[in-house]
N, C-alpha and C positions, 0 to 999 in steps of 0.2 A: 805731556802736553805743556806748552809754554803759555805764560800769561804776559801779553805784550804791554809795554809802557809807551811813553811818548817817543822813545828812541826808535829810529827808523831801522828796523831789524826783523828778520825772520830766521828761524833755525833751519838747518838742512831738512829737505823734504823727507829723507829717510827716517826722521824722528817722528813722523806722524803715527798715530795709533792705528790699530788694525782696521778701523773704519775709514781712516784717511784724514781725521782731524789733526791738524798740526799745532794750531795756536788759537788763543782766545783773547779778545780785547783789541786794543789799539784804536785805530780810527779808519775812516774811508777817505782820507786825503788823496789828492791826485798822486803825490809822490809815493805814498804807501801802496796804492793800487797798482801803479806801474811797476814798482819793485816786486810786488806779489806775482803779477802775471809773467814778468820776465824771469821769475824764479820757479815757475811751475806751480803756483799757488793761486787759489781764488777764494773769494768770500761767498758764503752761503749760510743763511741763518734766517730764522723767523724774526719779524719786526720787533716783537716784544722781548727777544732774547739778546744776549751779548753777541758781538761779532765773532763768528767762527771762520777760521781760515783752513782750507782743505788742500790736501795733496794726496789723493786716493791712490791705493796700490795698483789699481787698473784705471786706464784712461780711455774714454770713449772717443774715437776719432774717425775722420774720413780722410783718405788719401785722394786729393783732387785729381791727380794724374790718372789713377786707376778707376775712378768712379764711373759707373755705368748707369745711365738713366733708364728706368724701367719702361717697358712698352706702354703701360698705362699712362705714365707721366709724359712720355713723348706725344701721346695722343692729346693729352690736355694742353700741352704747349703748342701743338700744331693748330689747335682751334683759335689761337690768338685772341682769347677772350679776356686776357689780363695784360696790363701794362706794368712793367717793373722799372722802378727808378732807384737811384742810389743817393743817400744823404739829402733827400728832398724834404723830409718831414720826420726827423728823428724824434722830436718831442711827442708827436702823435703815436709813433711806433712804441716807444717805451711806456707811454700812458696806457695804450691798449694792452700791452704785455702785462701791465700791472692789474688791469681790471678784468681781463678775460677769465671766465670760469674754466677750470680744468678738472677732468674726471679724477676722483680720488684725492683731490687736493683742497684743503680748507684754507681760505685766505691766500696771501701772496707774500713772497720774500722780497718783492720789489717795493721797498718802503720809500717814503719821501726823501730820506737821506740817500738812498741808493740812486734815485732819480737825479738828485742834485749833483752827486759826485760823478755819475756817468755822463751827465750833461756837460760838466766841465771837461771831462776827457774827450767828449765829442767835439767841443769847441777847439780843443787842441789838436784835433785830427787823429786821436788815438782810439776813438770808438766810431764805428760806421754803422749805418743802417741801410736796409733794403726795404723798399715799400712796394706793395702790390695793389694796383688800382683796377677797379672794374666800374665802367660807366662814370669815371671821374671821382669815384668814392674809394677811400682807403679801406681795403677789405682784408689785408694781411701784411705781414712783414716780420723782420727780425733785426737784431742788433748784436754787436759783439766788439770785443777789444782787438785791435789790429796791431800785431807785433811786427808786421812787415814780412815775416816768413811763415808765421803761424797766425791763424785767425781764431780767437777764442769766442765761440758762440755763447751768448748769454741767455737769450730768450726769444721766442717767436710767438706769433698769434695768428689766428685765422677767424674771420667772421663768416666767410662762405667756404664751401668745400674746395679743397686743393690749394687755397691761396698761400698758406704757409709752406706747402710743398713746392710751389712754384718759386717762392722766395729762396728756399733751400737750394734748389737746383741752380738758380741764377747766381747765387752766392758761390757755389762750387765752380761754375763756369768762370766767374771772375777770378777766383783763386787759382784755377788752372792756367788761365791766360796770363796771370802775373807771377807765375812760378812759386806759389806758396807751397810749403812742404806738407802742411796739415791743416785741417779744420778740427779744432779741439771742441768736442761736445761735452767734455768734463766727465759726467757719470752716466752709467747705463740707464736707459729706459727703453721700453718696448717700441715706442714710437720711433725713436732714433734708429733702433736696430732695423725696423721695417724700411726706413729711408736709406739704409745701406751703411750705417756706422758700425764700427766694431771696436773691441777692446784690445789695447796693447798694455804692456807693463809700464809702470812708472819709470823704470830704468830706461827703457827705450824712448819713452816720451821725452825724458830729460836730455837724452843724448841728441835727439832731433832738435829740441828747443835750443840747445847750446851750439848747434851747428847751423849758423845763419847762412853760409854760402856753400 
């Protein structure tokens, strides 16, 4: 495991440990974050701990081209009870992702430093958000890092049933329409698997990441 300094550098992803931790330390500057995501690396750590940089041996992904919306979600969408927007209220989305309570999770990894850094990326057009509204109230959404050919999902939230699922489906529709190769969901969890995500090897993920056209 590497201990990063002020130098803008990451070791090869193959040098991550068996869990997927590649490096410790450094900072959350815009330049370092962009280098990380473009190198197949992402930060994930508790607010009170040092920054951990990950490149897991398996990557949870969605192929937008092949994605099939479930019958139950088609029924939800057909009711037209939600309105979905893009980049209309990023600040509210990341704030809600920070505050929302999640089953089996104490606290949040979305610290004030994370919010500051990803807000800067959003202002540069490198982070985008999807917002879900019901009766003109924000009830769900998600955000992630946009690499142009891969979208790296970071977090989502839902205040009412199905709101985050609607955001997820609308994001995939956007990625499909704009010829993105993958939605990167980073690491496995049961919720993502139920939404249709699956694991691929780090080697395959890196090959797709490096093939932009």
